[in-house]
C-alpha positions in Angstrom: -11.8 1.3 -24.5 -13.8 4.5 -25.2 -15.2 6.9 -22.6 -19.0 6.7 -22.3 -21.3 9.7 -22.1 -21.3 9.5 -18.3 -17.6 10.2 -18.3 -16.6 6.6 -17.4 -14.4 4.1 -19.1 -16.8 1.3 -18.2 -20.3 0.7 -19.5 -21.6 -1.7 -16.9 -23.3 -3.4 -15.4 -20.7 -4.1 -12.7 -21.3 -6.9 -10.3 -19.6 -6.6 -6.9 -19.3 -9.8 -4.9 -18.7 -8.7 -1.3 -20.1 -5.6 0.3 -17.5 -4.7 3.0 -15.6 -1.5 3.2 -13.9 -1.8 -0.2 -16.7 -3.4 -2.1 -19.3 -0.9 -1.0 -16.9 2.0 -1.6 -16.4 0.7 -5.2 -20.2 0.5 -5.6 -20.7 4.1 -4.3 -17.9 5.4 -6.5 -19.3 3.8 -9.7 -22.9 4.7 -8.9 -21.7 8.3 -8.6 -20.5 8.0 -12.1 -23.9 6.8 -13.3 -23.0 3.1 -13.7 -25.4 0.2 -13.0 -24.0 -1.6 -10.0 -25.3 -4.9 -8.7 -24.4 -6.3 -5.3 -24.0 -9.8 -3.9 -22.9 -10.8 -0.4 -23.2 -14.0 1.6 -24.5 -11.9 4.5 -28.0 -10.5 3.7 -27.7 -7.8 6.4 -24.3 -6.6 5.2 -25.6 -6.4 1.6 -28.8 -4.6 2.8 -26.7 -1.9 4.4 -24.7 -1.4 1.2 -28.0 -1.1 -0.7 -29.5 1.3 1.7 -26.6 3.7 1.4 -26.8 3.6 -2.4 -23.9 1.3 -3.4 -26.1 -0.6 -5.9 -29.1 -2.9 -6.4 -29.3 -6.5 -5.3 -28.4 -9.4 -7.5 -31.5 -11.3 -8.7 -30.4 -15.0 -8.9 -33.4 -15.8 -11.1 -32.3 -13.3 -13.8 -30.7 -15.7 -16.2 -30.1 -12.9 -18.7 -28.0 -10.9 -16.4 -24.6 -10.4 -18.1 -22.2 -8.0 -16.3 -19.4 -6.4 -18.1 -17.2 -6.7 -15.0 -17.3 -8.7 -11.8 -15.4 -7.4 -8.8 -14.6 -9.9 -6.1 -14.2 -8.0 -2.9 -14.1 -10.8 -0.4 -11.7 -11.9 2.3 -8.4 -13.4 0.9 -9.1 -17.0 2.0 -12.3 -17.2 -0.2 -11.3 -14.9 -3.0 -9.8 -17.5 -5.3 -12.9 -19.7 -5.1 -15.2 -16.8 -5.8 -13.2 -15.7 -8.8 -13.5 -19.2 -10.2 -17.2 -19.2 -9.6 -17.7 -15.8 -11.3 -15.6 -16.9 -14.4 -17.9 -19.9 -14.8 -21.2 -18.1 -14.1 -20.5 -15.1 -16.4 -18.7 -16.3 -19.5 -18.6 -12.8 -21.1 -17.4 -10.9 -18.1 -14.0 -9.8 -17.0 -13.4 -10.8 -13.4 -11.1 -9.0 -11.1 -10.3 -9.3 -7.4 -9.1 -6.7 -4.9 -7.5 -8.9 -2.3 -4.5 -7.5 -0.5 -2.4 -10.6 -1.4 -2.1 -11.6 -5.0 0.2 -14.6 -5.5 -1.9 -17.1 -3.5 -5.1 -15.9 -5.2 -3.5 -16.3 -8.6 -2.4 -19.8 -7.9 -5.8 -20.8 -6.5 -7.5 -19.4 -9.7 -5.0 -21.0 -12.1 -5.4 -24.4 -10.5 -9.2 -24.4 -10.3 -10.5 -22.4 -13.3 -11.1 -23.6 -16.8 -8.0 -22.7 -18.9 -10.3 -20.9 -21.4 -11.5 -18.6 -18.7 -8.2 -17.5 -17.4 -7.7 -14.7 -20.0 -10.7 -12.9 -18.4 -9.1 -12.8 -14.9 -7.0 -9.9 -13.6 -5.7 -9.6 -10.1 -5.8 -6.1 -8.7 -5.2 -4.4 -5.3 -6.4 -0.8 -4.5 -4.0 0.6 -1.9 -6.7 2.3 0.1 -8.7 1.6 3.2 -9.6 2.7 6.7 -9.2 1.3 10.2 -13.0 1.0 10.3 -14.6 -2.0 8.5 -17.9 -2.8 6.9 -20.2 -1.0 4.5 -21.1 1.8 7.0 -17.5 3.0 6.8 -17.5 3.1 2.9 -16.8 6.3 1.0 -17.2 7.0 -2.7 -14.0 8.9 -2.8 -11.9 6.3 -0.9 -9.7 5.5 -3.9 -9.2 9.1 -5.2 -5.5 9.6 -6.0 -4.6 6.3 -4.3 -2.4 3.6 -6.0 -4.3 0.8 -7.6 -2.0 -2.1 -8.5 -2.8 -4.2 -11.6 -1.2 -7.6 -11.3 -2.0 -9.2 -14.7 -0.8 -12.7 -15.2 0.8 -14.1 -18.3 -2.6 -15.4 -19.3 -4.6 -12.2 -18.8 -6.0 -10.9 -22.1 -5.1 -7.3 -23.1 -8.8 -6.3 -23.2 -9.3 -7.7 -19.7 -6.3 -5.7 -18.4 -7.8 -2.6 -19.9 -11.1 -3.2 -18.2 -9.4 -3.7 -14.9 -7.5 -0.4 -15.4 -10.7 1.3 -16.4 -12.2 0.4 -13.0 -9.3 2.0 -11.2 -9.4 5.1 -13.4 -13.1 5.6 -13.1 -12.7 5.6 -9.3 -10.0 8.2 -9.5 -7.1 5.9 -8.6 -3.5 6.0 -9.9 -2.8 2.8 -11.9 0.4 0.9 -11.1 1.5 -2.4 -12.6 3.4 -5.2 -10.9 3.6 -9.0 -11.0 1.8 -10.9 -8.3 5.2 -11.8 -6.7 6.5 -8.3 -6.8 3.3 -7.0 -5.3 3.3 -9.4 -2.4 7.0 -8.6 -1.7 6.3 -4.9 -1.8 3.2 -4.9 0.5 5.1 -7.2 3.0 7.4 -4.3 3.8 5.2 -1.2 3.2 1.9 -2.5 4.6 2.1 -5.8 6.5 5.2 -5.0 8.5 3.8 -1.6 9.7 0.6 -3.4 10.8 2.5 -6.0 12.8 4.8 -3.5 14.5 1.9 -1.1 15.2 -0.1 -4.0 16.8 2.9 -5.2 18.8 3.5 -1.7 20.2 -0.2 -1.1 21.0 -0.3 -4.4 22.8 2.3 -3.0 25.3 -0.3 -0.4 26.3 -2.9 -2.8 27.6 -1.7 -2.5 31.2 -0.2 1.0 31.0 -1.6 3.2 33.7 -4.2 5.8 32.5 -2.2 8.7 33.9 0.8 7.6 31.8 -1.4 7.4 28.6 -2.8 10.9 29.3 0.7 12.2 28.4 0.6 10.6 24.9 1.0 12.9 22.0 0.6 12.4 18.2 3.8 10.3 18.1 2.1 7.4 19.9 -1.2 8.0 18.1 0.6 8.0 14.7 2.4 4.7 15.2 -0.6 2.9 16.7 -3.3 4.2 14.5 -3.5 1.1 12.3 -3.5 -1.2 15.4 -7.2 -0.6 15.4 -7.6 -2.7 12.2 -9.8 -5.8 11.9 -8.0 -8.8 13.4 -10.0 -11.3 11.4 -8.9 -9.8 8.1 -5.3 -9.5 9.2 -5.1 -13.2 10.2 -5.9 -14.1 6.6 -3.5 -11.5 5.1 -0.6 -12.4 7.4 -1.1 -16.1 6.8 -1.2 -15.7 3.0 2.0 -13.6 2.9 3.8 -15.2 5.9 6.9 -16.4 4.0 7.8 -12.9 2.6 6.9 -11.1 5.9 8.9 -13.4 8.1 12.1 -12.8 6.1 11.7 -9.1 6.9 11.0 -9.8 10.5 14.2 -11.7 10.8 16.0 -8.4 9.9 13.9 -6.5 12.5 14.8 -9.1 15.1 18.5 -8.6 14.3 18.1 -4.8 14.7 16.1 -5.3 17.9 18.7 -7.6 19.4 21.4 -5.1 18.5 19.5 -2.3 20.2 18.9 -4.5 23.3 22.5 -5.3 23.5 23.5 -1.7 23.3 20.9 -0.5 25.9 22.0 -3.2 28.4 25.3 -1.3 28.6 24.4 2.2 27.4 27.7 3.8 28.6 29.9 1.1 27.1 32.4 1.8 24.3 30.6 2.5 21.1 27.1 2.3 22.6 26.1 5.9 22.0 27.5 5.7 18.4 25.5 2.6 17.8 22.3 4.4 19.1 23.0 7.3 16.8 23.6 5.0 13.8 20.3 3.2 14.5 18.4 6.5 14.6 20.2 7.8 11.5 19.3 4.7 9.6 15.7 5.4 10.5 16.1 9.0 9.3 17.4 7.7 5.9 14.5 5.3 5.5 11.9 7.8 6.5 13.2 10.4 4.1 12.7 7.9 1.2 8.9 7.8 1.7 7.4 10.0 -1.0 5.5 13.1 0.1 3.0 15.2 -1.9 3.2 14.6 -5.7 6.0 12.0 -5.0 8.4 14.7 -3.7 10.6 14.0 -0.6 8.9 15.2 2.6 11.8 17.7 3.3 10.9 19.6 0.2 8.5 21.7 2.2 9.0 24.1 5.1 7.0 23.8 8.3 5.6 26.2 10.8 3.4 25.5 13.8 0.4 27.7 14.8 -1.3 27.6 18.2 -5.1 27.2 17.7 -7.6 27.6 20.5 -9.8 24.5 20.9 -13.1 26.3 20.1 -15.5 25.9 17.1 -14.5 27.7 13.9 -10.8 28.3 14.6 -9.4 25.8 12.1 -11.8 27.1 9.4 -10.7 30.6 10.2 -7.0 29.6 10.0 -7.4 27.9 6.6 -9.5 30.8 5.2 -6.8 33.3 6.2 -4.0 31.1 4.7 -6.1 31.0 1.5 -6.4 34.8 1.6 -2.6 35.0 1.1 -2.6 33.0 -2.1 0.0 30.7 -0.5 -0.7 27.0 -1.3 -1.1 24.8 1.8 1.0 21.7 1.0 0.1 19.7 4.1 -1.6 20.1 7.5 -1.3 18.1 10.7 -3.2 18.7 13.9 -2.1 17.9 17.4 -4.1 18.4 20.6 -2.7 19.1 24.0 -4.2 16.7 26.5 -3.9 19.2 29.3 -4.9 22.5 27.7 -7.7 23.7 25.5 -5.4 24.4 22.6 -4.2 22.6 19.5 -1.1 22.8 17.3 -1.5 23.1 13.6 1.6 22.1 11.7 1.5 23.7 8.3 3.8 22.8 5.4 4.4 25.3 2.6 7.1 25.9 0.0 10.3 27.0 1.7 10.2 30.4 0.0 6.8 31.1 1.4 7.5 30.3 5.1 8.5 33.8 6.3 5.8 35.5 4.3 3.1 33.3 5.8 4.6 33.6 9.3 4.5 37.4 9.1 0.9 37.4 7.7 -0.5 35.1 10.4 1.3 37.0 13.1 -0.2 40.2 11.9 -3.7 38.5 12.1 -3.1 37.6 15.8 -2.1 34.0 15.4 0.7 32.7 17.6 3.3 31.1 15.3 5.8 28.9 17.2 9.3 29.6 16.0 
């Protein structure tokens, strides 16, 4: 597939069925590249919001000549399969992709219901991007930039259709990854669905926690409960569709939890402290395997913490002065003190630059925590 004058791999038009967070973000991203985007949603008000923020123009049902190059089904998982089948029948020249977060159940639904001749035009995909907020008002054109986009072509997907699906991801700035539907669902069960469940279970423990106790919370609690703010309606569908794979992982979590409970019931017993240490060490090992920037291990970088007064312009000043050194900022995390008008900026740099940056910031009056 050749690149068009607009710098895209697609030529359009692109029809997006479903104008929630992801569908609208796709529309915004493609419109920014100059592509003709057409929107369709069962909810007129949701579609109207997506149109108003510039994600595309409305589908005209009376336009019998409309022939999209690509149809993107961006609907909830429980209706995705049926909408893919409808799109394959309605637009016989179009490639049809879906972006549902589960792939095997959608593939089975499409394979069972679609015309065999249409199946080569279908490709399952999943952009690994999102936000805790939902709906078109939360959409962002850059949502997929540098994020993984999994292409789950079936054995019946035509090569041209797969290239079109990959072109969608590339045009939106995503990084293409390829998996089977089964491999994808097994992977997201552990790296996406399990964290969601555990985050929600932990956050549910906070319902009756006294406010004065919650006022002591730092970034640790915020980090592990952030995704607990996700849309329950969507997650009911995701968990139901991938229940078999997730429950196998939860059996293992249950064994670990029972092991910890048994240890903590007698924390001074023989081997108890060793067992606690082993459990924490196993967590250290797993956490260290999560890729950091550019796929490197997180421990590749050195960290220093800078105290930042909670007043306007301080973060901008700090970043500007770091830029003045010519030292590349590899990562930045901010933490606010609930009791003081001060924040903590945790900065990650290459190990060989840590002392240089510390000396420079100290000379500029910043308090660097050793």
